[in-house]
N, CA, C and O atoms as CSV, one atom per row, in Angstrom:
chain,resi,resn,atom,element,x,y,z
A,1,MET,N,N,5.835,-118.821,-151.410
A,1,MET,CA,C,5.377,-119.119,-149.698
A,1,MET,C,C,4.077,-118.772,-149.797
A,1,MET,O,O,4.033,-117.596,-150.159
A,2,LYS,N,N,2.814,-119.300,-149.627
A,2,LYS,CA,C,1.722,-118.689,-149.384
A,2,LYS,C,C,1.128,-118.036,-148.595
A,2,LYS,O,O,1.781,-118.493,-147.657
A,3,LYS,N,N,0.107,-117.005,-147.862
A,3,LYS,CA,C,0.432,-115.955,-147.205
A,3,LYS,C,C,-0.073,-116.628,-145.947
A,3,LYS,O,O,-0.993,-117.442,-146.027
A,4,ASN,N,N,0.476,-116.332,-144.815
A,4,ASN,CA,C,0.521,-116.881,-143.332
A,4,ASN,C,C,0.784,-118.346,-143.395
A,4,ASN,O,O,0.170,-119.140,-142.681
A,5,GLU,N,N,1.634,-118.675,-144.191
A,5,GLU,CA,C,2.109,-120.137,-144.385
A,5,GLU,C,C,3.819,-119.837,-143.099
A,5,GLU,O,O,4.495,-118.808,-143.084
A,6,LEU,N,N,3.917,-120.368,-142.727
A,6,LEU,CA,C,5.132,-120.622,-141.900
A,6,LEU,C,C,6.312,-121.915,-142.748
A,6,LEU,O,O,6.127,-122.938,-143.407
A,7,GLN,N,N,7.331,-121.266,-142.341
A,7,GLN,CA,C,8.708,-122.109,-142.401
A,7,GLN,C,C,9.040,-123.039,-141.414
A,7,GLN,O,O,8.926,-122.558,-140.287
A,8,TYR,N,N,9.398,-124.161,-141.438
A,8,TYR,CA,C,9.463,-125.025,-140.286
A,8,TYR,C,C,10.763,-124.154,-139.165
A,8,TYR,O,O,10.661,-124.251,-137.942
A,9,LYS,N,N,11.835,-123.401,-139.779
A,9,LYS,CA,C,12.684,-122.185,-139.156
A,9,LYS,C,C,11.617,-121.522,-138.369
A,9,LYS,O,O,12.125,-120.782,-137.527
A,10,ASP,N,N,10.516,-121.519,-138.343
A,10,ASP,CA,C,9.652,-120.199,-137.809
A,10,ASP,C,C,9.161,-121.027,-136.235
A,10,ASP,O,O,8.684,-120.652,-135.164
A,11,LEU,N,N,9.538,-122.155,-136.756
A,11,LEU,CA,C,8.534,-123.242,-135.455
A,11,LEU,C,C,9.576,-123.505,-134.420
A,11,LEU,O,O,9.323,-123.640,-133.223
A,12,LYS,N,N,10.589,-123.559,-134.876
A,12,LYS,CA,C,11.795,-124.555,-134.061
A,12,LYS,C,C,12.154,-123.390,-132.908
A,12,LYS,O,O,12.236,-122.162,-132.871
A,13,ASN,N,N,12.264,-124.139,-132.301
A,13,ASN,CA,C,12.697,-123.563,-131.115
A,13,ASN,C,C,13.691,-123.774,-130.226
A,13,ASN,O,O,13.647,-124.742,-129.467
A,14,ILE,N,N,14.838,-122.774,-130.213
A,14,ILE,CA,C,16.188,-123.661,-129.869
A,14,ILE,C,C,16.657,-123.245,-128.437
A,14,ILE,O,O,16.906,-122.060,-128.220
A,15,CYS,N,N,16.803,-124.327,-127.307
A,15,CYS,CA,C,16.901,-123.845,-126.082
A,15,CYS,C,C,18.091,-124.086,-125.827
A,15,CYS,O,O,18.532,-125.123,-126.323
A,16,ASN,N,N,19.254,-123.043,-124.779
A,16,ASN,CA,C,19.959,-122.932,-124.773
A,16,ASN,C,C,20.440,-123.891,-123.768
A,16,ASN,O,O,19.846,-123.712,-122.705
A,17,PRO,N,N,21.407,-124.960,-123.711
A,17,PRO,CA,C,21.665,-125.887,-123.200
A,17,PRO,C,C,22.121,-125.164,-121.536
A,17,PRO,O,O,21.452,-125.430,-120.537
A,18,ASP,N,N,23.304,-124.275,-121.495
A,18,ASP,CA,C,23.498,-124.520,-120.452
A,18,ASP,C,C,22.784,-123.641,-119.150
A,18,ASP,O,O,23.003,-123.598,-117.940
A,19,ILE,N,N,21.802,-122.961,-120.083
A,19,ILE,CA,C,20.741,-122.519,-118.448
A,19,ILE,C,C,20.266,-123.979,-117.503
A,19,ILE,O,O,19.940,-123.857,-116.322
A,20,PHE,N,N,20.277,-124.976,-118.017
A,20,PHE,CA,C,20.077,-126.050,-116.940
A,20,PHE,C,C,21.404,-126.413,-115.987
A,20,PHE,O,O,22.586,-126.471,-116.328
A,21,ASP,N,N,20.881,-126.608,-114.849
A,21,ASP,CA,C,21.953,-127.063,-114.017
A,21,ASP,C,C,22.250,-128.656,-114.259
A,21,ASP,O,O,23.294,-129.048,-113.739
A,22,PHE,N,N,21.640,-129.427,-114.826
A,22,PHE,CA,C,22.096,-130.963,-114.869
A,22,PHE,C,C,22.570,-131.859,-116.362
A,22,PHE,O,O,22.219,-131.448,-117.468
A,23,GLU,N,N,22.857,-132.292,-116.301
A,23,GLU,CA,C,23.764,-132.765,-117.280
A,23,GLU,C,C,22.814,-133.912,-118.448
A,23,GLU,O,O,22.741,-133.871,-119.676
A,24,THR,N,N,22.095,-135.010,-117.313
A,24,THR,CA,C,20.813,-135.952,-118.023
A,24,THR,C,C,19.863,-135.872,-117.406
A,24,THR,O,O,19.909,-135.239,-116.352
A,25,THR,N,N,18.627,-136.493,-117.839
A,25,THR,CA,C,17.417,-136.366,-117.279
A,25,THR,C,C,17.419,-136.794,-115.750
A,25,THR,O,O,17.009,-136.172,-114.770
A,26,SER,N,N,18.071,-138.188,-115.860
A,26,SER,CA,C,18.138,-138.583,-114.551
A,26,SER,C,C,18.552,-137.625,-113.791
A,26,SER,O,O,18.364,-138.075,-112.661
A,27,GLU,N,N,18.868,-136.888,-113.715
A,27,GLU,CA,C,19.246,-136.341,-112.387
A,27,GLU,C,C,18.436,-135.283,-112.250
A,27,GLU,O,O,18.927,-134.454,-111.484
A,28,VAL,N,N,17.241,-134.934,-112.747
A,28,VAL,CA,C,15.726,-134.319,-112.468
A,28,VAL,C,C,14.782,-134.965,-111.417
A,28,VAL,O,O,14.430,-136.133,-111.584
A,29,ASP,N,N,14.448,-134.402,-110.567
A,29,ASP,CA,C,13.509,-134.988,-109.850
A,29,ASP,C,C,12.491,-135.117,-110.403
A,29,ASP,O,O,12.308,-134.327,-111.329
A,30,ASN,N,N,11.220,-136.288,-110.069
A,30,ASN,CA,C,10.254,-136.780,-110.634
A,30,ASN,C,C,9.357,-135.579,-110.292
A,30,ASN,O,O,9.634,-135.147,-109.173
A,31,LEU,N,N,8.460,-134.966,-110.847
A,31,LEU,CA,C,7.418,-134.352,-111.080
A,31,LEU,C,C,6.137,-134.909,-110.639
A,31,LEU,O,O,5.732,-135.975,-111.102
A,32,GLU,N,N,5.377,-134.136,-109.630
A,32,GLU,CA,C,3.469,-135.002,-109.368
A,32,GLU,C,C,2.966,-134.867,-110.420
A,32,GLU,O,O,2.253,-135.784,-110.827
A,33,SER,N,N,3.137,-133.803,-111.153
A,33,SER,CA,C,2.160,-133.805,-112.240
A,33,SER,C,C,2.926,-133.155,-113.379
A,33,SER,O,O,3.886,-132.440,-113.096
A,34,VAL,N,N,2.510,-133.385,-114.890
A,34,VAL,CA,C,2.821,-132.446,-115.848
A,34,VAL,C,C,2.442,-131.379,-116.296
A,34,VAL,O,O,1.360,-131.305,-116.878
A,35,TYR,N,N,3.400,-130.107,-116.094
A,35,TYR,CA,C,2.671,-128.294,-116.166
A,35,TYR,C,C,1.208,-128.756,-117.256
A,35,TYR,O,O,1.237,-129.589,-118.162
A,36,GLY,N,N,0.344,-128.155,-116.937
A,36,GLY,CA,C,-1.002,-127.859,-117.641
A,36,GLY,C,C,-1.923,-128.816,-117.951
A,36,GLY,O,O,-2.838,-128.660,-118.759
A,37,GLN,N,N,-1.567,-130.369,-116.962
A,37,GLN,CA,C,-2.418,-131.503,-116.766
A,37,GLN,C,C,-3.107,-131.469,-116.115
A,37,GLN,O,O,-3.861,-132.432,-116.255
A,38,ASP,N,N,-3.565,-130.410,-114.798
A,38,ASP,CA,C,-4.549,-130.201,-113.951
A,38,ASP,C,C,-6.223,-130.036,-114.972
A,38,ASP,O,O,-7.386,-130.441,-114.989
A,39,ARG,N,N,-5.170,-129.063,-115.765
A,39,ARG,CA,C,-6.730,-128.585,-116.431
A,39,ARG,C,C,-7.277,-128.953,-117.137
A,39,ARG,O,O,-8.459,-128.686,-117.352
A,40,ARG,N,N,-6.311,-129.979,-117.960
A,40,ARG,CA,C,-7.058,-130.788,-118.776
A,40,ARG,C,C,-7.668,-131.818,-117.777
A,40,ARG,O,O,-8.846,-132.076,-118.020
A,41,ASN,N,N,-7.061,-132.539,-116.580
A,41,ASN,CA,C,-7.877,-133.070,-115.865
A,41,ASN,C,C,-9.327,-132.900,-115.417
A,41,ASN,O,O,-10.255,-133.708,-115.388
A,42,LYS,N,N,-9.252,-131.638,-115.084
A,42,LYS,CA,C,-10.506,-131.247,-114.578
A,42,LYS,C,C,-11.335,-130.870,-115.914
A,42,LYS,O,O,-12.528,-130.663,-115.691
A,43,ARG,N,N,-11.030,-130.774,-116.918
A,43,ARG,CA,C,-11.826,-130.470,-118.028
A,43,ARG,C,C,-12.345,-132.519,-118.780
A,43,ARG,O,O,-13.269,-132.995,-119.439
A,44,ASN,N,N,-11.355,-132.929,-118.271
A,44,ASN,CA,C,-12.205,-134.645,-118.639
A,44,ASN,C,C,-12.928,-134.919,-117.652
A,44,ASN,O,O,-13.720,-135.783,-118.030
A,45,ARG,N,N,-13.236,-134.473,-115.776
A,45,ARG,CA,C,-14.046,-135.163,-115.160
A,45,ARG,C,C,-15.241,-134.526,-115.440
A,45,ARG,O,O,-16.239,-135.241,-115.528
A,46,ILE,N,N,-15.386,-132.958,-115.647
A,46,ILE,CA,C,-16.792,-132.611,-116.348
A,46,ILE,C,C,-17.270,-133.520,-117.097
A,46,ILE,O,O,-18.371,-134.056,-116.966
A,47,TRP,N,N,-16.156,-133.816,-118.230
A,47,TRP,CA,C,-16.739,-134.436,-119.401
A,47,TRP,C,C,-17.467,-135.753,-119.289
A,47,TRP,O,O,-18.581,-135.986,-119.759
A,48,ILE,N,N,-16.585,-136.713,-118.506
A,48,ILE,CA,C,-16.630,-137.672,-118.167
A,48,ILE,C,C,-18.520,-137.303,-117.204
A,48,ILE,O,O,-19.646,-137.511,-117.657
A,49,LYS,N,N,-18.196,-136.847,-116.125
A,49,LYS,CA,C,-19.763,-136.343,-115.472
A,49,LYS,C,C,-21.245,-136.493,-116.568
A,49,LYS,O,O,-22.234,-137.226,-116.603
A,50,TYR,N,N,-20.791,-135.523,-117.250
A,50,TYR,CA,C,-22.121,-134.930,-118.241
A,50,TYR,C,C,-22.003,-136.072,-119.264
A,50,TYR,O,O,-22.980,-136.053,-120.013
A,51,GLN,N,N,-20.990,-137.230,-119.600
A,51,GLN,CA,C,-21.713,-138.116,-120.342
A,51,GLN,C,C,-22.208,-139.121,-119.590
A,51,GLN,O,O,-22.973,-139.948,-120.086
A,52,TYR,N,N,-21.830,-139.167,-118.312
A,52,TYR,CA,C,-22.536,-140.329,-117.011
A,52,TYR,C,C,-23.702,-139.783,-116.880
A,52,TYR,O,O,-24.531,-140.664,-116.651
A,53,GLN,N,N,-24.101,-138.886,-116.912
A,53,GLN,CA,C,-25.324,-138.030,-116.744
A,53,GLN,C,C,-26.150,-138.555,-117.614
A,53,GLN,O,O,-27.055,-139.340,-117.333
A,54,ARG,N,N,-25.734,-137.939,-119.251
A,54,ARG,CA,C,-26.771,-138.170,-120.229
A,54,ARG,C,C,-27.561,-139.906,-120.579
A,54,ARG,O,O,-28.493,-140.098,-121.360
A,55,LEU,N,N,-26.979,-140.777,-119.893
A,55,LEU,CA,C,-27.001,-142.400,-119.727
A,55,LEU,C,C,-28.539,-142.560,-118.970
A,55,LEU,O,O,-28.961,-143.674,-118.659
């Protein structure tokens, strides 16, 4: 193994399903947005505004 090289086992994250209080995703309420997407949307709006101003 090379220096700083990771094995797939090092990247795998196993979640205990017992922590959830639902059986299937159909039982989960829909979210208004996906976590972290607000920041991405803000960045995209700034980029679009910048590109439009360059025209």
